C-alpha positions as a Markdown table, in Angstrom:
| # | Residue | x | y | z |
|---|---|---|---|---|
| 1 | Met | -55.0 | -6.7 | 19.4 |
| 2 | Lys | -57.7 | -6.9 | 16.8 |
| 3 | Asn | -60.1 | -9.9 | 16.9 |
| 4 | Lys | -59.3 | -12.4 | 14.2 |
| 5 | Gln | -62.2 | -13.6 | 12.2 |
| 6 | Thr | -62.8 | -15.0 | 8.7 |
| 7 | Glu | -65.8 | -15.4 | 6.5 |
| 8 | Asp | -66.4 | -18.9 | 7.9 |
| 9 | Asn | -66.2 | -17.9 | 11.6 |
| 10 | Thr | -69.6 | -17.7 | 13.2 |
| 11 | Asn | -68.6 | -17.2 | 16.8 |
| 12 | Phe | -69.4 | -13.5 | 16.6 |
| 13 | Ser | -72.9 | -12.7 | 15.5 |
| 14 | Gly | -73.1 | -9.0 | 16.5 |
| 15 | Leu | -76.8 | -9.7 | 17.4 |
| 16 | Lys | -76.9 | -7.1 | 20.2 |
| 17 | Glu | -75.3 | -4.4 | 18.0 |
| 18 | Leu | -77.6 | -5.2 | 15.1 |
| 19 | Leu | -80.7 | -5.0 | 17.2 |
| 20 | Asn | -79.5 | -1.7 | 18.7 |
| 21 | Thr | -78.8 | -0.1 | 15.4 |
| 22 | Glu | -82.3 | -0.9 | 14.1 |
| 23 | Val | -83.4 | 2.2 | 16.1 |
| 24 | Met | -81.4 | 4.3 | 13.7 |
| 25 | Lys | -84.1 | 4.7 | 11.0 |
| 26 | Asn | -82.7 | 7.8 | 9.3 |
| 27 | Tyr | -79.2 | 6.1 | 9.1 |
| 28 | Asn | -80.5 | 2.8 | 7.7 |
| 29 | Glu | -82.9 | 4.4 | 5.2 |
| 30 | Phe | -80.0 | 6.6 | 4.0 |
| 31 | Ile | -77.8 | 3.5 | 3.3 |
| 32 | Val | -80.5 | 1.8 | 1.3 |
| 33 | Ser | -81.5 | 4.9 | -0.6 |
| 34 | Glu | -77.9 | 5.5 | -1.7 |
| 35 | Ala | -77.6 | 1.9 | -2.8 |
| 36 | Val | -80.7 | 2.2 | -4.9 |
| 37 | Arg | -79.7 | 5.5 | -6.3 |
| 38 | His | -76.4 | 4.2 | -7.6 |
| 39 | Ser | -77.8 | 0.9 | -9.0 |
| 40 | Asn | -78.4 | 0.1 | -12.7 |
| 41 | Gly | -81.3 | -2.1 | -11.9 |
| 42 | Leu | -83.0 | -4.1 | -9.1 |
| 43 | Asn | -84.0 | -7.3 | -10.9 |
| 44 | Gln | -81.8 | -9.4 | -8.5 |
| 45 | Val | -80.3 | -7.8 | -5.4 |
| 46 | Ile | -78.0 | -9.5 | -2.9 |
| 47 | Asp | -77.5 | -8.3 | 0.7 |
| 48 | Phe | -74.1 | -9.6 | 1.6 |
| 49 | Gly | -73.7 | -10.0 | 5.3 |
| 50 | Ala | -77.4 | -9.3 | 5.8 |
| 51 | Gly | -77.3 | -9.6 | 9.6 |
| 52 | Ile | -80.9 | -9.6 | 10.9 |
| 53 | Gly | -82.2 | -8.2 | 7.6 |
| 54 | Thr | -82.6 | -4.5 | 8.7 |
| 55 | Leu | -81.7 | -3.1 | 5.3 |
| 56 | Ser | -83.4 | -5.9 | 3.3 |
| 57 | Leu | -86.6 | -5.1 | 5.1 |
| 58 | Ile | -86.4 | -1.5 | 4.0 |
| 59 | Leu | -85.8 | -2.5 | 0.4 |
| 60 | Lys | -88.8 | -4.8 | 0.6 |
| 61 | Asn | -91.2 | -2.4 | 2.3 |
| 62 | Cys | -90.1 | 0.8 | 0.6 |
| 63 | Tyr | -89.0 | -0.3 | -2.8 |
| 64 | Gly | -90.8 | -3.6 | -3.3 |
| 65 | Val | -87.6 | -5.5 | -3.8 |
| 66 | Asp | -87.1 | -9.0 | -2.5 |
| 67 | Thr | -83.4 | -9.4 | -1.7 |
| 68 | Gln | -81.2 | -12.5 | -1.5 |
| 69 | Cys | -79.6 | -12.4 | 1.9 |
| 70 | Val | -76.2 | -14.0 | 2.5 |
| 71 | Glu | -75.6 | -14.7 | 6.1 |
| 72 | Ile | -73.6 | -17.3 | 8.0 |
| 73 | Asp | -74.5 | -16.7 | 11.7 |
| 74 | Ser | -77.2 | -19.0 | 13.0 |
| 75 | Glu | -78.8 | -16.5 | 15.3 |
| 76 | Asn | -79.0 | -13.9 | 12.6 |
| 77 | Lys | -80.4 | -16.5 | 10.1 |
| 78 | Ala | -83.2 | -17.2 | 12.6 |
| 79 | Tyr | -84.2 | -13.6 | 12.4 |
| 80 | Leu | -84.1 | -13.7 | 8.6 |
| 81 | Ser | -86.4 | -16.7 | 8.6 |
| 82 | Arg | -88.9 | -15.0 | 11.0 |
| 83 | Arg | -88.9 | -12.0 | 8.7 |
| 84 | Asn | -89.5 | -14.2 | 5.6 |
| 85 | Leu | -86.3 | -13.1 | 3.9 |
| 86 | Lys | -84.6 | -15.4 | 1.5 |
| 87 | Gln | -81.2 | -16.5 | 2.9 |
| 88 | Phe | -78.1 | -18.3 | 1.6 |
| 89 | Asp | -74.9 | -19.4 | 3.3 |
| 90 | Cys | -72.7 | -18.0 | 0.6 |
| 91 | Leu | -72.7 | -16.2 | -2.7 |
| 92 | Asn | -72.2 | -19.3 | -4.8 |
| 93 | Asp | -75.5 | -20.7 | -3.6 |
| 94 | Ile | -77.4 | -18.0 | -5.4 |
| 95 | Lys | -78.2 | -18.7 | -9.1 |
| 96 | Gly | -77.8 | -16.2 | -11.8 |
| 97 | Lys | -76.2 | -12.8 | -11.9 |
| 98 | Ser | -77.1 | -9.8 | -9.8 |
| 99 | Asp | -77.8 | -6.1 | -10.8 |
| 100 | Leu | -76.9 | -4.9 | -7.3 |
| 101 | Ile | -74.8 | -6.4 | -4.5 |
| 102 | Phe | -74.8 | -4.3 | -1.4 |
| 103 | Ser | -72.8 | -4.8 | 1.8 |
| 104 | Ser | -73.1 | -2.5 | 4.8 |
| 105 | Asn | -70.4 | -2.6 | 7.6 |
| 106 | Val | -69.4 | -6.2 | 6.7 |
| 107 | Leu | -66.0 | -6.3 | 4.9 |
| 108 | Glu | -64.2 | -5.0 | 7.8 |
| 109 | His | -65.0 | -8.2 | 9.7 |
| 110 | Ile | -63.3 | -10.4 | 7.1 |
| 111 | Glu | -59.6 | -10.8 | 7.1 |
| 112 | Asp | -59.3 | -11.7 | 3.4 |
| 113 | Asp | -61.6 | -9.1 | 2.0 |
| 114 | Val | -60.1 | -9.2 | -1.5 |
| 115 | Ser | -61.3 | -12.8 | -1.9 |
| 116 | Val | -64.9 | -11.7 | -1.0 |
| 117 | Leu | -64.7 | -8.9 | -3.6 |
| 118 | Val | -63.7 | -11.5 | -6.2 |
| 119 | Asn | -66.7 | -13.6 | -5.3 |
| 120 | Met | -68.9 | -10.6 | -5.6 |
| 121 | Lys | -67.5 | -9.8 | -9.0 |
| 122 | Asp | -68.3 | -13.3 | -10.2 |
| 123 | Lys | -72.0 | -12.9 | -9.2 |
| 124 | Leu | -72.3 | -9.5 | -10.8 |
| 125 | Ser | -74.1 | -8.9 | -14.1 |
| 126 | Glu | -72.1 | -7.0 | -16.8 |
| 127 | Ser | -73.8 | -3.7 | -15.9 |
| 128 | Gly | -74.3 | -4.5 | -12.3 |
| 129 | Lys | -72.9 | -2.5 | -9.3 |
| 130 | Ile | -71.5 | -3.3 | -5.9 |
| 131 | Tyr | -72.4 | -0.8 | -3.2 |
| 132 | Leu | -70.1 | -0.9 | -0.2 |
| 133 | Tyr | -70.7 | 1.1 | 3.0 |
| 134 | Leu | -67.7 | 0.8 | 5.2 |
| 135 | Pro | -66.2 | 2.3 | 8.4 |
| 136 | Ala | -63.6 | 4.9 | 7.5 |
| 137 | Lys | -60.3 | 6.1 | 8.8 |
| 138 | Met | -58.0 | 4.1 | 11.1 |
| 139 | Leu | -57.6 | 7.4 | 13.0 |
| 140 | Leu | -61.0 | 6.5 | 14.4 |
| 141 | Trp | -60.1 | 3.1 | 15.6 |
| 142 | Ser | -61.5 | 2.5 | 19.1 |
| 143 | Arg | -62.3 | -0.3 | 21.6 |
| 144 | Leu | -65.7 | -0.7 | 19.8 |
| 145 | Asp | -63.9 | -1.8 | 16.7 |
| 146 | Glu | -62.0 | -4.4 | 18.7 |
| 147 | Glu | -65.1 | -5.6 | 20.5 |
| 148 | Val | -67.1 | -6.1 | 17.3 |
| 149 | Gly | -64.3 | -7.9 | 15.5 |
| 150 | His | -63.1 | -5.4 | 13.0 |
| 151 | Phe | -59.8 | -6.0 | 11.1 |
| 152 | Arg | -59.6 | -2.5 | 9.8 |
| 153 | Arg | -61.3 | 0.8 | 9.1 |
| 154 | Tyr | -60.9 | 1.8 | 5.4 |
| 155 | Glu | -59.3 | 4.6 | 3.5 |
| 156 | Ile | -60.7 | 5.3 | 0.0 |
| 157 | Ser | -57.3 | 4.5 | -1.5 |
| 158 | Glu | -57.3 | 1.1 | 0.2 |
| 159 | Ile | -60.7 | 0.0 | -1.1 |
| 160 | Glu | -59.7 | 1.3 | -4.6 |
| 161 | Asn | -56.5 | -0.8 | -4.5 |
| 162 | Lys | -58.3 | -3.9 | -3.2 |
| 163 | Cys | -61.0 | -3.6 | -5.8 |
| 164 | Lys | -58.3 | -3.4 | -8.5 |
| 165 | Gln | -56.8 | -6.6 | -7.2 |
| 166 | Ala | -60.2 | -8.3 | -7.5 |
| 167 | Gly | -60.7 | -7.2 | -11.1 |
| 168 | Leu | -63.1 | -4.4 | -10.1 |
| 169 | Lys | -63.1 | -0.6 | -10.5 |
| 170 | Val | -64.4 | 2.0 | -8.0 |
| 171 | Glu | -66.7 | 4.2 | -10.1 |
| 172 | Phe | -67.5 | 6.6 | -7.2 |
| 173 | Ala | -66.3 | 7.0 | -3.7 |
| 174 | Cys | -66.9 | 9.5 | -0.9 |
| 175 | Tyr | -67.1 | 9.7 | 2.8 |
| 176 | Ala | -70.4 | 9.8 | 4.7 |
| 177 | Asp | -71.6 | 11.2 | 8.0 |
| 178 | Ser | -69.2 | 14.0 | 8.4 |
| 179 | Leu | -70.3 | 14.9 | 11.9 |
| 180 | Gly | -70.0 | 11.2 | 12.8 |
| 181 | Phe | -66.3 | 11.6 | 12.3 |
| 182 | Phe | -66.1 | 13.9 | 15.3 |
| 183 | Ala | -68.4 | 11.7 | 17.4 |
| 184 | Ser | -66.3 | 8.7 | 16.7 |
| 185 | Leu | -63.1 | 10.7 | 17.4 |
| 186 | Leu | -64.6 | 11.6 | 20.8 |
| 187 | Met | -65.4 | 8.0 | 21.5 |
| 188 | Thr | -61.7 | 7.1 | 20.9 |
| 189 | Ile | -60.9 | 9.6 | 23.6 |
| 190 | Ile | -63.5 | 9.1 | 26.3 |
| 191 | Gly | -64.4 | 5.5 | 25.5 |
| 192 | Tyr | -67.4 | 3.4 | 24.4 |
| 193 | Asn | -70.2 | 2.6 | 26.9 |
| 194 | Ala | -73.1 | 0.6 | 25.5 |
| 195 | Glu | -74.9 | 0.8 | 28.8 |
| 196 | Gly | -75.3 | 4.5 | 29.3 |
| 197 | Gly | -72.8 | 6.5 | 27.4 |
| 198 | Ile | -71.7 | 6.9 | 23.7 |
| 199 | Gly | -72.9 | 3.7 | 22.0 |
| 200 | Ser | -76.0 | 3.1 | 24.2 |
| 201 | Val | -79.4 | 2.8 | 22.6 |
| 202 | Gly | -80.4 | 6.2 | 23.9 |
| 203 | Ser | -77.4 | 7.8 | 22.4 |
| 204 | Leu | -78.1 | 6.1 | 19.0 |
| 205 | Ile | -81.7 | 7.4 | 19.0 |
| 206 | Phe | -80.5 | 10.9 | 19.8 |
| 207 | Tyr | -77.8 | 10.8 | 17.2 |
| 208 | Asp | -80.2 | 9.5 | 14.5 |
| 209 | Lys | -82.9 | 12.0 | 15.2 |
| 210 | Trp | -80.9 | 15.2 | 15.7 |
| 211 | Ile | -77.3 | 14.8 | 14.6 |
| 212 | Phe | -77.4 | 12.6 | 11.5 |
| 213 | Pro | -79.8 | 14.8 | 9.5 |
| 214 | Leu | -77.5 | 17.8 | 10.1 |
| 215 | Ser | -74.5 | 15.6 | 9.2 |
| 216 | Arg | -76.2 | 14.7 | 5.9 |
| 217 | Met | -76.8 | 18.3 | 5.1 |
| 218 | Leu | -73.1 | 19.0 | 5.6 |
| 219 | Asp | -72.3 | 16.0 | 3.4 |
| 220 | Arg | -74.4 | 17.5 | 0.7 |
| 221 | Leu | -72.5 | 20.8 | 1.1 |
| 222 | Gly | -69.3 | 18.9 | 0.2 |
| 223 | Phe | -67.8 | 17.7 | 3.5 |
| 224 | Lys | -68.3 | 14.1 | 2.3 |
| 225 | Tyr | -65.2 | 14.7 | 0.0 |
| 226 | Leu | -63.1 | 15.6 | 3.0 |
| 227 | Phe | -63.9 | 13.2 | 5.9 |
| 228 | Gly | -66.6 | 11.1 | 7.5 |
| 229 | Lys | -67.3 | 8.2 | 9.9 |
| 230 | Asn | -68.0 | 5.9 | 7.0 |
| 231 | Leu | -67.2 | 5.7 | 3.3 |
| 232 | Ile | -69.3 | 4.7 | 0.3 |
| 233 | Ala | -67.8 | 3.0 | -2.7 |
| 234 | Val | -69.8 | 2.2 | -5.8 |
| 235 | Val | -67.9 | -0.6 | -7.7 |
| 236 | Lys | -68.3 | -2.2 | -11.1 |
| 237 | Lys | -66.4 | -4.8 | -13.2 |
| 238 | Ala | -63.1 | -3.5 | -14.6 |
| 239 | Asn | -63.0 | -3.2 | -18.4 |
């Protein structure tokens, strides 16, 4: 049974998982670089579901961009404060329109993801983009998805349909981390072990240093159009 959460449920913070994944420097820098590459401007940038600000810090330190962080969990917000990152409880608290709204591994935690996409559309400038980085393929569903409170893993066709319902259009979509597909598939077979196996900090460091760069090379060779552990969707307002 999948955990049931909504945008307003703060019982699950994912703090341990967020701290663990900060060791994945190549992975996190890739997510940010792709968001910047697909944007039409960085005058106002929103990090939706900012967590502890891992990606916002990269934007700030590497690109000189101060993001507007949307986060509801109190533990995560404390981290954002210590890191001097601007934070808001919801999108509607942010004034003006944004050139870029990015969200990494967040929508899968929200039952009514279409309503969130509608809210994003309302905060987007006319030429603005939404960059979504999402877990891909229900085939890869594992105990880890259940433990961290996922409702789903996405197919490209699903996110395209949900964006259409929200008055948005997917401009570009592909998979990401092709080798991660097989690592995740292995995890569904042998299990997740955050203490010493697949999913531990040591395994994340090893994967980020040795496997992820090779995975990115395969993505560039075209495997990203076939499969991957995650998917990327670049979204704009529908005409």
